[in-house]
C-alpha positions as CSV (number, residue, x, y, z in Angstrom):
1,M,36.3,-6.2,-8.6
2,A,36.1,-2.9,-10.0
3,E,33.0,-0.8,-9.7
4,T,31.1,-0.1,-12.8
5,P,31.1,3.7,-13.6
6,S,27.8,5.5,-13.6
7,H,26.6,7.3,-16.7
8,F,24.8,9.7,-14.3
9,T,25.7,12.5,-12.0
10,P,24.5,11.8,-8.4
11,E,21.8,14.3,-9.0
12,E,20.6,12.7,-12.1
13,L,20.5,9.3,-10.5
14,E,18.5,10.7,-7.5
15,S,16.1,12.2,-10.1
16,W,15.8,8.9,-11.9
17,R,15.1,7.0,-8.7
18,F,12.5,9.6,-7.5
19,G,10.7,9.4,-11.0
20,L,10.4,5.4,-10.7
21,A,9.2,5.9,-7.1
22,Q,6.4,8.3,-8.5
23,A,5.6,5.8,-11.3
24,N,5.2,3.1,-8.8
25,L,2.7,5.2,-6.6
26,N,-0.6,3.1,-6.4
27,N,0.9,1.3,-9.3
28,I,2.4,-2.1,-8.5
29,L,0.3,-5.3,-9.2
30,C,0.7,-7.7,-6.4
31,H,-0.2,-11.4,-6.8
32,C,0.0,-13.9,-3.7
33,R,1.5,-17.1,-4.9
34,D,-0.1,-19.0,-1.8
35,C,-3.8,-17.8,-1.7
36,D,-4.0,-16.4,-5.3
37,A,-5.0,-12.8,-4.0
38,T,-4.4,-9.9,-6.4
39,W,-4.2,-6.1,-5.5
40,V,-2.5,-2.9,-6.3
41,A,-0.2,-1.1,-4.0
42,S,2.5,1.5,-3.9
43,E,5.1,-0.6,-2.5
44,E,6.1,-4.2,-2.1
45,V,4.0,-5.5,0.7
46,P,3.2,-8.9,2.1
47,C,-0.3,-10.4,1.5
48,A,-3.3,-10.1,3.8
49,C,-2.9,-13.7,4.4
50,G,0.4,-13.2,5.9
51,S,2.4,-14.7,2.9
52,R,5.5,-13.1,1.6
53,R,5.5,-15.1,-1.5
54,V,4.2,-12.3,-3.5
55,E,4.8,-11.4,-7.2
56,Y,5.2,-7.6,-7.9
57,I,4.9,-6.2,-11.3
58,A,5.2,-2.4,-12.0
59,C,2.0,-1.6,-13.8
60,W,3.6,1.2,-15.7
61,Q,5.5,-1.5,-17.5
62,F,2.5,-2.5,-19.5
63,P,1.6,-0.8,-22.7
64,D,-1.6,1.5,-22.9
65,D,-3.2,-0.2,-25.9
C-alpha cells in the first residue's frame, strides 16, 4: 500500500504538531467511565481510581459562545 503524500513540509508538520500540543496544555477534558470523575489535564492520563477507561476531549474543540 502506498503512503499518502503529505501536503506539509517536515518543518510545517512539526510546527502544526507543536501548535496542537500547546493548545492541549491544561486543556483536555477527562471523564472516567468507571467512577464518573471529571478533570482537566495536559495529557491523556489514567483516572485516580486506577481506571484507564477514560474519555478525552480537547477543550479547544468547543466554541467560545
